N, C-alpha and C positions, 0 to 999 in steps of 0.2 A: 354347549352351543345353543345360540338363541337367533331366531331370525326376527328382524324389527323392519318397519319401514322407516326410511330416512325422510325428514321432513324439510321443506323449504317453505317458510311462511306456513300455509295450510294445505300445499298441493305436495302430493307423494313424489319424490324425485326418483326413487328406486328402493328396492327392498334388498336388504344385505344379511348375512349370516355372520355373527361375530363368535370367535373362539379366543378364550384365554384373554390377553391383555389388547387392548385395541386404544389407539391414539387418534384423536380428531384434532384438527385446526378449525377455529371459528365455534360455532354454536352446536349443541346437540338437543334435539327435542324428542322427549318420549311420549308417546301416544299422539292422537289426533289432536286433543286439548292442552297439551302439557306446555310448560313454560321453558323456553330456550334457556339451556345451560351452558355457559361459557368455560368455567374452571371448577375443579373440585380439589381440594387440599386436605390432607390428613395429619394428624398428629396424636401421639399417645402421651398420657401423664401417669405417673406411679406416685399415688399420694394415698393419704388416708384423711377422712373427715370425721375429727373427734369431736364429742361433745357439741352437737349442733342443738344450741339453746330453744327452749319452747318457743314458737311463733316466730322464729328468725330464720334468716337465710345466712349462708356462709359460702363465700367465693374461694377458689383455689388461687394458687399464683397464677401469672400470666404464662401461658406457654406460647412459643413461636410457633406460628402457622403462617408461613411465608406466603404472601399473595393475598392474605385475608384482609377484608376491607369493612369499614362500616356498613351495616345494612345487610351483609351476606347472612346466608341462611346457615346456621349451626345445628349440627345433629350429633347426638352423644350415645355412645354405647358403653353401658356401666356393667362392672362385673357381676356375675352370677350370686355372689355371696352379699350383694348390697341389699340392705334391708328396705321391704316395702313400704315402711313407716314415713320414707322421705320423699322428696320431690327433686328429680334431677332434671338439670337443662344445662346448655352452654350458650355462650354469646360471644360476637368479637368485640373485645373491649378495646382495641387501638388497631392500627394498621399493622398487619403482620402479628397478630396477638388475639387469643382466645382465653376465656375462663371458663371453668366449670362452676355452675352454681347449684347448691344443694340446700333445700328448704324443709324445715320441720314444723308442720301444721299441729303437732301434738302439743299437749299442755305439759310435757315434760321433756328434759334433755334426751337427745338420741345419739347413739353412735351410728356410722355408716353401716354397719353389720360385718365387717371384715373381722376376724379374729384377731385378739391380740393387738399388737402395735405393727402389724404388717400392712404395708402398703398396697394397695390394689390398683391395676391397670385400667384406666379409662381410655376409650378411643372417641376422638373428636374428628368430624369431617365438616368442612366449610365448603359451602357450595355458592358459587357466583352466578347468580341468574340474570 
C-alpha cells in the first residue's frame, strides 16, 4: 500500500492510500511537480532480434496498443537475457500501434542475447500525458 497526495492543478485536494488495483477517471498527477497522466496502455511482444548489423537499428513488427497515439510516451521492459551491447527503445508508430527499436552502435553484427532461436518477451507501456 502507498499513500499519495491527490493533486488538482498544484493544490493538494486530499491524501489517499491505494492498495492493489486502483482506477481513476480523468488525470492523475504524481508528485508536486509531476505531469498529469490521463491513460496508460500495456502490451507484450514475443520476438527475437537477430543479426542487428553494425551501426544500424532494427524495428519489430507493429504491436497493437489500443488507445496509443502519436506523441505518447513509450516505456520498454526488456528480458534479463538481452545483451548490454544494444540500445533499446519503443515508440508509437501509428494510432493504436507501437514498435520496439533496437540499435547496434558496435562495429560488428550483434544478436539480442537470447539463446538459440527462442523468442523473448518484451513489455511495452504507453502513457498518455
